[in-house]
N, CA, C and O atoms as CSV, one atom per row, in Angstrom:
chain,resi,resn,atom,element,x,y,z
A,1,MET,N,N,-74.345,29.227,167.313
A,1,MET,CA,C,-74.681,30.324,166.478
A,1,MET,C,C,-75.378,29.861,165.266
A,1,MET,O,O,-74.917,28.951,164.577
A,2,GLN,N,N,-76.530,30.493,164.981
A,2,GLN,CA,C,-77.283,30.188,163.724
A,2,GLN,C,C,-77.173,31.308,162.688
A,2,GLN,O,O,-77.263,32.479,163.056
A,3,ILE,N,N,-76.992,31.006,161.477
A,3,ILE,CA,C,-76.702,31.922,160.407
A,3,ILE,C,C,-77.814,31.565,159.385
A,3,ILE,O,O,-78.416,30.491,159.355
A,4,ARG,N,N,-77.994,32.584,158.581
A,4,ARG,CA,C,-78.973,32.441,157.419
A,4,ARG,C,C,-78.184,31.893,156.215
A,4,ARG,O,O,-77.161,32.478,155.859
A,5,VAL,N,N,-78.613,30.810,155.586
A,5,VAL,CA,C,-77.962,30.188,154.358
A,5,VAL,C,C,-79.081,30.202,153.261
A,5,VAL,O,O,-80.254,29.903,153.486
A,6,LEU,N,N,-78.585,30.578,152.067
A,6,LEU,CA,C,-79.439,30.474,150.832
A,6,LEU,C,C,-79.012,29.294,150.187
A,6,LEU,O,O,-77.839,29.069,149.890
A,7,LEU,N,N,-80.057,28.465,149.948
A,7,LEU,CA,C,-79.852,27.185,149.132
A,7,LEU,C,C,-80.392,27.213,147.775
A,7,LEU,O,O,-81.567,27.551,147.628
A,8,GLU,N,N,-79.695,26.908,146.792
A,8,GLU,CA,C,-80.258,26.962,145.377
A,8,GLU,C,C,-79.742,25.807,144.631
A,8,GLU,O,O,-78.626,25.337,144.850
A,9,TRP,N,N,-80.582,25.335,143.720
A,9,TRP,CA,C,-80.365,24.312,142.767
A,9,TRP,C,C,-79.782,24.863,141.573
A,9,TRP,O,O,-80.369,25.781,141.000
A,10,ASP,N,N,-78.566,24.357,141.079
A,10,ASP,CA,C,-77.950,24.853,139.895
A,10,ASP,C,C,-78.187,23.884,138.765
A,10,ASP,O,O,-77.535,22.840,138.756
A,11,GLU,N,N,-78.948,24.101,137.934
A,11,GLU,CA,C,-79.399,23.269,136.828
A,11,GLU,C,C,-78.142,22.922,135.950
A,11,GLU,O,O,-77.991,21.773,135.535
A,12,GLU,N,N,-77.270,23.889,135.678
A,12,GLU,CA,C,-76.040,23.587,134.803
A,12,GLU,C,C,-75.213,22.720,135.486
A,12,GLU,O,O,-74.851,21.667,134.962
A,13,ALA,N,N,-74.835,23.078,136.718
A,13,ALA,CA,C,-73.931,22.199,137.445
A,13,ALA,C,C,-74.521,20.837,137.966
A,13,ALA,O,O,-73.813,19.875,138.262
A,14,LYS,N,N,-75.905,20.858,138.047
A,14,LYS,CA,C,-76.531,19.680,138.735
A,14,LYS,C,C,-76.099,19.331,140.122
A,14,LYS,O,O,-75.790,18.217,140.547
A,15,ALA,N,N,-76.133,20.570,140.809
A,15,ALA,CA,C,-75.735,20.515,142.220
A,15,ALA,C,C,-76.363,21.651,142.979
A,15,ALA,O,O,-76.783,22.638,142.375
A,16,TYR,N,N,-76.435,21.544,144.229
A,16,TYR,CA,C,-76.891,22.469,145.121
A,16,TYR,C,C,-75.787,23.512,145.622
A,16,TYR,O,O,-74.679,23.100,145.964
A,17,SER,N,N,-76.086,24.760,145.654
A,17,SER,CA,C,-75.163,25.804,146.234
A,17,SER,C,C,-75.739,26.270,147.469
A,17,SER,O,O,-76.937,26.550,147.519
A,18,ALA,N,N,-74.971,26.378,148.486
A,18,ALA,CA,C,-75.288,27.084,149.799
A,18,ALA,C,C,-74.358,28.112,150.050
A,18,ALA,O,O,-73.138,27.947,150.038
A,19,THR,N,N,-75.063,29.401,150.328
A,19,THR,CA,C,-74.205,30.693,150.312
A,19,THR,C,C,-74.773,31.348,151.686
A,19,THR,O,O,-75.934,31.197,152.068
A,20,CYS,N,N,-73.843,32.053,152.330
A,20,CYS,CA,C,-74.019,32.712,153.644
A,20,CYS,C,C,-73.819,34.231,153.398
A,20,CYS,O,O,-72.702,34.738,153.502
A,21,PRO,N,N,-74.861,34.908,153.088
A,21,PRO,CA,C,-74.659,36.494,152.868
A,21,PRO,C,C,-74.074,37.171,153.941
A,21,PRO,O,O,-73.332,38.103,153.631
A,22,GLU,N,N,-74.239,36.911,155.211
A,22,GLU,CA,C,-73.743,37.683,156.353
A,22,GLU,C,C,-72.189,37.290,156.508
A,22,GLU,O,O,-71.479,38.092,157.113
A,23,LEU,N,N,-71.690,36.266,156.069
A,23,LEU,CA,C,-70.228,36.066,156.150
A,23,LEU,C,C,-69.450,36.141,154.799
A,23,LEU,O,O,-68.733,35.265,154.316
A,24,ASN,N,N,-69.756,37.413,154.275
A,24,ASN,CA,C,-69.031,37.808,152.953
A,24,ASN,C,C,-69.282,36.821,151.785
A,24,ASN,O,O,-68.446,36.505,150.939
A,25,PHE,N,N,-70.624,36.362,151.872
A,25,PHE,CA,C,-71.103,35.423,150.846
A,25,PHE,C,C,-70.267,34.254,150.532
A,25,PHE,O,O,-70.053,33.869,149.383
A,26,ILE,N,N,-69.788,33.687,151.635
A,26,ILE,CA,C,-68.852,32.472,151.660
A,26,ILE,C,C,-69.947,31.415,151.214
A,26,ILE,O,O,-71.089,31.412,151.674
A,27,SER,N,N,-69.451,30.470,150.220
A,27,SER,CA,C,-70.398,29.436,149.713
A,27,SER,C,C,-69.702,28.129,149.529
A,27,SER,O,O,-68.489,27.988,149.686
A,28,SER,N,N,-70.546,27.163,149.182
A,28,SER,CA,C,-69.939,25.887,149.042
A,28,SER,C,C,-71.087,25.087,148.097
A,28,SER,O,O,-72.112,25.651,147.715
A,29,CYS,N,N,-70.803,23.884,147.826
A,29,CYS,CA,C,-71.845,23.227,146.883
A,29,CYS,C,C,-71.706,21.689,147.166
A,29,CYS,O,O,-70.688,21.205,147.660
A,30,GLY,N,N,-72.741,21.010,146.836
A,30,GLY,CA,C,-72.914,19.568,146.967
A,30,GLY,C,C,-73.918,18.917,146.061
A,30,GLY,O,O,-74.688,19.586,145.372
A,31,ASP,N,N,-73.901,17.572,146.067
A,31,ASP,CA,C,-74.895,16.910,145.268
A,31,ASP,C,C,-76.285,16.823,145.849
A,31,ASP,O,O,-77.303,16.614,145.189
A,32,SER,N,N,-76.218,17.010,147.184
A,32,SER,CA,C,-77.601,17.056,147.887
A,32,SER,C,C,-77.549,18.283,148.775
A,32,SER,O,O,-76.514,18.938,148.898
A,33,LYS,N,N,-78.656,18.578,149.377
A,33,LYS,CA,C,-78.839,19.857,150.221
A,33,LYS,C,C,-77.897,19.531,151.450
A,33,LYS,O,O,-77.066,20.370,151.799
A,34,ASP,N,N,-78.010,18.412,152.061
A,34,ASP,CA,C,-77.278,18.135,153.242
A,34,ASP,C,C,-75.689,18.237,152.941
A,34,ASP,O,O,-74.918,18.782,153.731
A,35,GLU,N,N,-75.334,17.730,151.873
A,35,GLU,CA,C,-73.846,17.766,151.444
A,35,GLU,C,C,-73.414,19.244,151.222
A,35,GLU,O,O,-72.314,19.628,151.618
A,36,ALA,N,N,-74.245,20.032,150.617
A,36,ALA,CA,C,-73.951,21.484,150.330
A,36,ALA,C,C,-73.824,22.285,151.735
A,36,ALA,O,O,-72.990,23.169,151.930
A,37,LEU,N,N,-74.745,21.858,152.649
A,37,LEU,CA,C,-74.807,22.470,154.000
A,37,LEU,C,C,-73.516,21.996,154.774
A,37,LEU,O,O,-72.825,22.816,155.378
A,38,SER,N,N,-73.225,20.719,154.741
A,38,SER,CA,C,-71.974,20.292,155.412
A,38,SER,C,C,-70.755,20.835,154.922
A,38,SER,O,O,-69.883,21.222,155.700
A,39,ASN,N,N,-70.614,20.900,153.512
A,39,ASN,CA,C,-69.458,21.693,153.033
A,39,ASN,C,C,-69.443,23.152,153.416
A,39,ASN,O,O,-68.366,23.701,153.644
A,40,LEU,N,N,-70.610,23.821,153.500
A,40,LEU,CA,C,-70.546,25.114,153.857
A,40,LEU,C,C,-70.100,25.214,155.306
A,40,LEU,O,O,-69.209,26.009,155.604
A,41,LYS,N,N,-70.688,24.432,156.235
A,41,LYS,CA,C,-70.250,24.464,157.495
A,41,LYS,C,C,-68.776,24.283,157.723
A,41,LYS,O,O,-68.190,24.864,158.636
A,42,GLU,N,N,-68.188,23.472,156.881
A,42,GLU,CA,C,-66.739,23.198,157.031
A,42,GLU,C,C,-65.955,24.406,156.478
A,42,GLU,O,O,-64.914,24.764,157.029
A,43,ALA,N,N,-66.453,25.044,155.383
A,43,ALA,CA,C,-65.905,26.378,154.907
A,43,ALA,C,C,-65.909,27.432,156.039
A,43,ALA,O,O,-64.865,28.006,156.351
A,44,ILE,N,N,-67.004,27.665,156.610
A,44,ILE,CA,C,-67.154,28.650,157.681
A,44,ILE,C,C,-66.242,28.361,158.799
A,44,ILE,O,O,-65.547,29.276,159.243
A,45,ASN,N,N,-66.175,27.118,159.320
A,45,ASN,CA,C,-65.310,26.693,160.361
A,45,ASN,C,C,-63.836,27.087,159.917
A,45,ASN,O,O,-63.067,27.511,160.779
A,46,LEU,N,N,-63.453,26.970,158.703
A,46,LEU,CA,C,-62.073,27.270,158.308
A,46,LEU,C,C,-61.948,28.752,158.177
A,46,LEU,O,O,-60.853,29.232,158.470
A,47,LEU,N,N,-62.913,29.562,157.775
A,47,LEU,CA,C,-62.781,30.986,157.761
A,47,LEU,C,C,-62.710,31.587,159.126
A,47,LEU,O,O,-62.011,32.593,159.250
A,48,ILE,N,N,-63.317,31.124,160.137
A,48,ILE,CA,C,-63.128,31.658,161.539
A,48,ILE,C,C,-62.182,30.833,162.412
A,48,ILE,O,O,-62.050,31.077,163.612
A,49,GLU,N,N,-61.559,29.900,161.815
A,49,GLU,CA,C,-60.542,29.354,162.653
A,49,GLU,C,C,-59.229,30.294,162.703
A,49,GLU,O,O,-58.768,30.811,161.686
A,50,PRO,N,N,-58.674,30.461,163.993
A,50,PRO,CA,C,-57.561,31.358,164.161
A,50,PRO,C,C,-56.346,30.743,163.282
A,50,PRO,O,O,-56.215,29.545,163.032
A,51,ILE,N,N,-55.533,31.720,162.885
A,51,ILE,CA,C,-54.205,31.417,162.114
A,51,ILE,C,C,-53.315,30.929,163.243
A,51,ILE,O,O,-53.144,31.578,164.275
A,52,PRO,N,N,-52.725,29.682,162.978
A,52,PRO,CA,C,-51.649,29.236,163.978
A,52,PRO,C,C,-50.607,30.253,164.131
A,52,PRO,O,O,-50.232,30.928,163.172
A,53,SER,N,N,-50.112,30.386,165.351
A,53,SER,CA,C,-49.209,31.301,165.689
A,53,SER,C,C,-47.664,31.019,164.884
A,53,SER,O,O,-46.861,31.888,164.545
A,54,GLU,N,N,-47.541,29.572,164.710
A,54,GLU,CA,C,-46.306,29.247,163.930
A,54,GLU,C,C,-46.170,29.996,162.549
A,54,GLU,O,O,-45.067,30.260,162.070
A,55,MET,N,N,-47.376,30.323,161.935
A,55,MET,CA,C,-47.365,30.987,160.625
A,55,MET,C,C,-46.719,32.478,160.761
A,55,MET,O,O,-46.308,33.081,159.769
A,56,PHE,N,N,-46.673,32.955,161.925
A,56,PHE,CA,C,-46.118,34.291,162.175
A,56,PHE,C,C,-44.746,34.454,162.495
A,56,PHE,O,O,-44.285,35.587,162.630
A,57,GLN,N,N,-43.909,33.242,162.656
A,57,GLN,CA,C,-42.644,33.291,162.843
A,57,GLN,C,C,-41.855,33.953,161.755
A,57,GLN,O,O,-42.033,33.674,160.570
A,58,GLY,N,N,-41.031,34.783,162.147
A,58,GLY,CA,C,-40.161,35.548,161.087
A,58,GLY,C,C,-40.770,36.722,160.542
A,58,GLY,O,O,-40.163,37.450,159.756
A,59,VAL,N,N,-42.113,36.974,160.977
A,59,VAL,CA,C,-42.794,38.071,160.416
A,59,VAL,C,C,-42.629,39.367,161.187
A,59,VAL,O,O,-42.646,39.309,162.416
A,60,LYS,N,N,-42.489,40.399,160.644
A,60,LYS,CA,C,-42.101,41.650,161.348
A,60,LYS,C,C,-43.024,41.918,162.527
A,60,LYS,O,O,-44.244,41.810,162.398
A,61,PRO,N,N,-42.435,42.276,163.708
A,61,PRO,CA,C,-43.473,42.381,165.004
A,61,PRO,C,C,-44.473,43.518,164.732
A,61,PRO,O,O,-44.222,44.542,164.097
A,62,SER,N,N,-45.547,43.215,165.260
A,62,SER,CA,C,-46.745,44.045,165.078
A,62,SER,C,C,-47.547,44.194,166.429
A,62,SER,O,O,-47.352,43.374,167.326
A,63,GLU,N,N,-48.287,45.044,166.559
A,63,GLU,CA,C,-49.097,45.180,167.905
A,63,GLU,C,C,-50.491,44.481,167.636
A,63,GLU,O,O,-51.181,44.749,166.653
A,64,GLU,N,N,-50.813,43.616,168.545
A,64,GLU,CA,C,-52.089,43.026,168.539
A,64,GLU,C,C,-53.031,43.660,169.473
A,64,GLU,O,O,-52.730,43.866,170.649
A,65,VAL,N,N,-54.222,43.986,168.940
A,65,VAL,CA,C,-55.319,44.653,169.735
A,65,VAL,C,C,-56.598,43.980,169.391
A,65,VAL,O,O,-56.751,43.432,168.299
A,66,LYS,N,N,-57.587,44.015,170.376
A,66,LYS,CA,C,-58.816,43.414,170.273
A,66,LYS,C,C,-59.783,44.503,169.662
A,66,LYS,O,O,-59.748,45.687,169.996
A,67,LEU,N,N,-60.668,43.957,168.708
A,67,LEU,CA,C,-61.706,44.882,168.111
A,67,LEU,C,C,-63.163,44.467,168.285
A,67,LEU,O,O,-63.579,43.554,167.571
A,68,ALA,N,N,-63.971,45.045,169.158
A,68,ALA,CA,C,-65.288,44.558,169.281
A,68,ALA,C,C,-66.101,45.088,168.083
A,68,ALA,O,O,-66.050,46.239,167.650
A,69,ILE,N,N,-66.914,44.005,167.576
A,69,ILE,CA,C,-67.874,44.429,166.435
A,69,ILE,C,C,-69.257,44.103,166.886
A,69,ILE,O,O,-70.217,44.344,166.155
């Protein structure tokens, strides 16, 4: 999957920021463009990673459905 990323240099922080507008403006930063992109990729992977089922133990039963978007 390819996504659009906005890379910007932040003069005050002396770092690059990388932001993905299509994924709720998730963003990250780094000292170089490559580091900012790598950090953003990790953040996106964490965002789309399924929540482990162990975390739902003891939670009130609910109905699970699939939603196509």
